N, C-alpha and C positions, 0 to 999 in steps of 0.2 A: 504494500499500499504506499502511495506517494502523497506528500502533503500538498504540493502545488505543481503545476506544469513548469518544468524546467528542461534545459538541454540534457540529453543523455546519449550514450553511444549505442543504444538499442536500434536495430534495424526497424524501419517503419513497417507496420502492418495495421490492419483495420480491426484488431482485437481491442475492445473497449478497455480503457484504463480508468481506475477510480482514484480521484484526488480528494482526500478527506477535507483539506483546508477550503477548497472552493465550495464544497457542499455546506460546511459549517457557516462560512461567510454568508452565503445566499439565504440559507434557512434562518440564520440569526437576523439578517436584515428584514426579511419578510415577517418574521415573528415579531420583531420589535415594532414594525409598522402596524401589524394587526392589533398588538396590544395597545399601541397609542390610540388607534381608532376606538378601541373598546372602552378605554379608561379616560381618555382626555377629550375626545370629540364632543363639541357642544350639541344639544338636542337638535334634530332636524325639525324645522318649523314650516317648510314648504316643499312642494314637489320639485321646484327649481333647485333648491338646495340639495335635495336627494339626487337629482340628476348630475349636479356639479360634483358631488361626492363620488358618485360611480365613475365619473370621468377621471377624476384624480386617482382613485384606486386603480383603475385600469392602467393609467400611464405609469404609475409607480411599479406595479407588478410586471408589466411588460419590460420596463427598464431593468428591473432586477433579473428577470429571466434572460434577457439579451446579455447582460453582464455575465451571468453564469455560463451561457453558451460561449462566451468569448474567452473564458479562462478554464474551461473544462474540456474534456476530450470530445470531438477530435480537433476542433478549431484551436483551442488553447495549446494542445500538444504539438500540433503542426507549427503554430506560430511561435512557440517558445524554443523549439529545438530542431526544426527541420527546414522551414521555408520562410524566408524574410518577407515574401509577398503576403503570406498569411499573417505574419506578425504585424505588418502594416495595416491589414484589414482589421486586426484586433484593436489596434490603436484608434483607428477611425470609429469603430463600433463603440468603444468605451467613452471616447471624448466627445463625439458628435452625435451619437444616438442615445447611449445610456444616460449620460449626464443630464441632457435637457429633459428626458422623460422623468428622471427622478425629481428634478425641480418642478416640472409640471404637476407631478403627483404629490407634492408637499403642500398641505393646507396651511393657511395662515397661522392657526393656533398651534400647529406643530412646529412651523418655522420659528415662531416666538420662543418656543421652548429650546430649540436648537441653537438659536442665536439670541441669548439673553441681552438685555440692555446693559451697556457698559463697553468694555474693550472689545469684546467679541463682535457686538453689533457695529461698533465704530469701524472695526477692520472690514466688515461686510460692506459698509457704506463706502469705504475707500476703495474696495475692489470694484464696486458697482459703477465707479466713475469711468470705467473703460480702459484707459491706458495702463493702469497698474495690473488689470486682469490680463491684458494682451502680453505684458512683459513676463508676468509669472507663468502663464500657460506656455509661452514659447520657450522660456528657459527650461521648463520641465520637458517639453517635447524635444528640444535640441540635446539636452544632456542625456536623456534616456535613448536617444537614437545615435549618439556619438559612439563609435566602436569601443573607445577606451572605457566607457561606462556600460554599454549594452552587453558586451561579451562577459565581463565578470558577473553582472547581475543575472544574466540568463543561465549561468553555470550552476546555480543552486536554487532550490525551491524558495528559500527565504528571499533571495535577491529577486527572483522572478515575481514573487508576491509583492515586494516593495515597488517594482516597476509597474505592475498592473494597478495597484492602489494609488500610485502617484499619478497615473494617467486619469483615474477616476476623479481624484481631487483637482487635477488641472482642468478637467472638463467642466466640473462644477464651477470653478473660478471663471472659466471662459464664458459660460452662459449666464452667470449671475447678473451682469449689466442688462441682459435682454429679457430674462425670465425670472427676475427676482420675485419670490412669492410674498414678500413683506412690504406693506405700504410704507413702513419706516425705512426701508432701503429701496428708494425709488429706482425704477428702470430708466434707462436712457430714452429720450424721446425717439419716435420712430425714424425720423431722418438721420439722427445721430447713430441709432442702432444699425441702420443700413450701412453707414460709413464704417462703423466699427467691424461689422461682419465682413465688409469688403477688404479692410485692412488684414483681417485674419485669413482671408482667402488668397492674399498675395504673399504673405510671409512664408508659407511652407514651400513655395516654389524654389527657394534657394537650396534647402537640403534635398528636395525632390530632384533637382537637377544634378547634384553630386551622385545620387543613387542611380539616376537614369543613364548618365554618360560616363560613369567610371568604367574603365577598361578591365578592371579586375575586382574580385569580391572584396568588400571592406570589412565584413564581419567573419571572423574565424569560426564563430558558432555555426553559421549556415554554410560556410565553405567546406568545413570538415564534417558536417553532419551526414549521417547515412542518407543516401539519395532516396528521394520519393519519385518512383518511376524514372523517367529520362530527363527530368528537369535540371538544366545546367545552373550552377550557382550564380554565374554572371547574369544570365537571363532572368533568373528568379529575383535578383537584386534590382535589375532594370524594371521588372514588373512591379516591385515594391515602390519605386520612385513614381511610376505612372499612377499607381493607386493613391499615393499621397497626393499627387497633383490633381488628378481627374476626379476621383471619387469624393475626396474631401471638398474640392471646389464645387462639385455638383450639389452636394448637401448644403454648403454655405450659401451658394448663389440661389439654390431653391428657396432657402429661408428669406434671403433678401427679396426675391420676387414676391413671396407671400406678404411680406411686410409692406412692400411698395403698393401692391394692389389694395391692401386694406387701408393704407394711409391715404391713397388717392380716393378711395370711396369715402373715407371720413371727411375729406375736404368738400365733398358734395353734401355732407350732413353735419355742418359745423356745430349744431346744437347738441350732438350726441357725444358722450364721453367715450373715448377709445383708448385702447392700450396697445402696446407692440404685439400682443398675442391675443387672438380672438378667444382662445380658451380662458383668458383671464379678463375679458371685458367686464365681467360682473364679479370679479374677485372681491369678496367681502371679508371684513374681519369678523371675529366671533359674535359681534353684536349686530352684524349685518348692516353696517353703516355706510361704507363707501368703497369704491374701487381703488386699487393701487394707482398712484399718480405717475405721470411721466415727468422726467426732469430733463430740461435741455442743457447738455453740457458740451 
């Protein structure tokens, strides 16, 4: 039994592998979320509130399950020790799919418990300004993809777990300015949010170019790993760079397009209150008072 997906010298086959750590993490996350709803959630006072609750629960559960799929067999196994392209897919799933789903699924009353007033919430407000979030996320992304750091981390279950959880934390930081669940931590206004996501779509092109155009493998972990079929390490690395550039860009530009269309529609209805995400147009605090505001930064 292994704790977490990490690089091994085992030949690849399709025999399922069990990773205790990934199962414990996912079950603990879902268990804590269910317990919070049971013990902390305010009473449901309307059908609209019940519908919003179902939507939040669905988003969080789907995010947790996608995270588990990203760190468990077979995707986690392939990406941690066999194929750099699958490793890049894992990075994109965790940071650009899982993280926003978890934020979408976090209700206001739970966010206030997780981010209590004081230094913790002040730090969240600082990150929600945009530029600090970009710096922190890209620092995490660059360091964990640098061969000098990635190869040692992937060589042990503990290091691989640190990498995956760092990606999750970085993704939450990245999306906080756009999907903050707290009225006290305002989101960026829609035009600024679009510029913010555009900047993030441009920044990864630099490391993606190194991976795509390198003439030799950069990661010893994937270069020396047992081969999966006939996939060449250099081609695999090139595919990883293309995934970083194209797939990540597609997700971010898709989000920008959604924001733009909603913002354009809101300009035709200036009397309506809007937010950067339609799911949160009617984001209420536990007293049901008001939606989360936008802040122009």
